[in-house]
C-alpha positions as CSV (number, residue, x, y, z in Angstrom):
1,M,0.3,0.1,-0.1
2,T,1.5,3.3,-0.8
3,S,0.7,6.1,1.5
4,Q,0.2,9.8,-0.2
5,T,0.3,13.2,1.2
6,P,-2.2,15.6,0.6
7,S,-1.3,18.3,-1.7
8,A,-1.0,21.6,0.6
9,A,-4.0,24.1,-0.1
10,P,-2.7,27.3,-2.4
11,L,-1.8,29.8,0.0
12,R,-4.1,33.0,-0.4
13,A,-3.2,36.6,0.7
14,D,-5.6,39.4,1.8
15,C,-4.9,42.8,0.8
16,I,-5.6,46.0,1.7
17,A,-4.6,49.4,0.2
18,D,-4.2,52.3,2.5
19,S,-4.9,55.8,1.2
20,A,-1.7,57.0,0.6
21,G,-1.0,53.8,-1.9
22,G,0.8,51.3,0.7
23,L,-0.6,47.7,0.3
24,T,-0.7,45.4,3.4
25,F,-0.8,41.9,3.1
26,D,-2.0,39.3,5.6
27,V,-1.4,35.3,4.9
28,A,-2.0,32.3,7.2
29,A,0.7,31.2,9.1
30,H,2.2,27.3,8.1
31,D,5.0,27.7,10.1
32,P,4.9,30.5,12.4
33,M,8.6,29.8,14.0
34,G,10.1,29.9,10.4
35,T,11.1,32.8,8.5
36,A,8.9,33.4,5.7
37,H,8.8,36.0,2.4
38,L,6.1,37.2,0.3
39,L,7.1,37.5,-3.0
40,L,5.9,39.9,-5.5
41,R,6.3,39.4,-9.6
42,R,4.2,40.2,-12.2
43,S,3.0,36.8,-14.1
44,D,5.2,37.5,-17.2
45,A,8.1,38.4,-15.0
46,D,11.2,36.7,-16.6
47,A,13.9,38.1,-14.6
48,A,15.0,38.2,-10.5
49,E,15.4,41.3,-10.8
50,E,11.4,41.8,-11.4
51,T,10.6,40.3,-7.9
52,V,9.7,42.1,-4.7
53,G,10.6,40.2,-1.8
54,L,8.3,41.5,1.7
55,P,9.5,39.9,4.9
56,L,6.5,38.4,6.8
57,A,6.0,38.8,10.4
58,P,3.7,37.6,13.1
59,A,0.4,39.9,12.7
60,A,-2.5,38.0,14.9
61,E,-2.9,34.2,15.9
62,G,-2.1,32.2,12.7
63,R,-1.6,35.0,10.6
64,L,1.4,37.1,9.1
65,R,1.7,40.3,7.5
66,A,3.5,42.0,5.0
67,A,3.8,45.8,4.3
68,L,4.7,47.4,0.8
69,P,5.0,51.1,1.5
70,S,3.7,53.4,-1.5
71,S,7.5,54.8,-1.3
72,V,8.4,51.4,-3.1
73,C,7.9,51.3,-6.9
74,L,7.5,47.9,-8.5
75,P,9.1,46.7,-11.7
């Protein structure tokens, strides 16, 4: 008999924009003790230079949060 590991559910982020144009992302914490980053990339991006990484920090129980200030330009 072969055991199969169920596939992980896709991660989803809640996103809120503030009046200045900044974005805040909240995601479910799968490993709250580990280091995690949210990577933002256009779907048609080819190069790593077109990726923005944001550190995720604990926000509420079971949630991690990343913030993209309005001063950061996305490629």
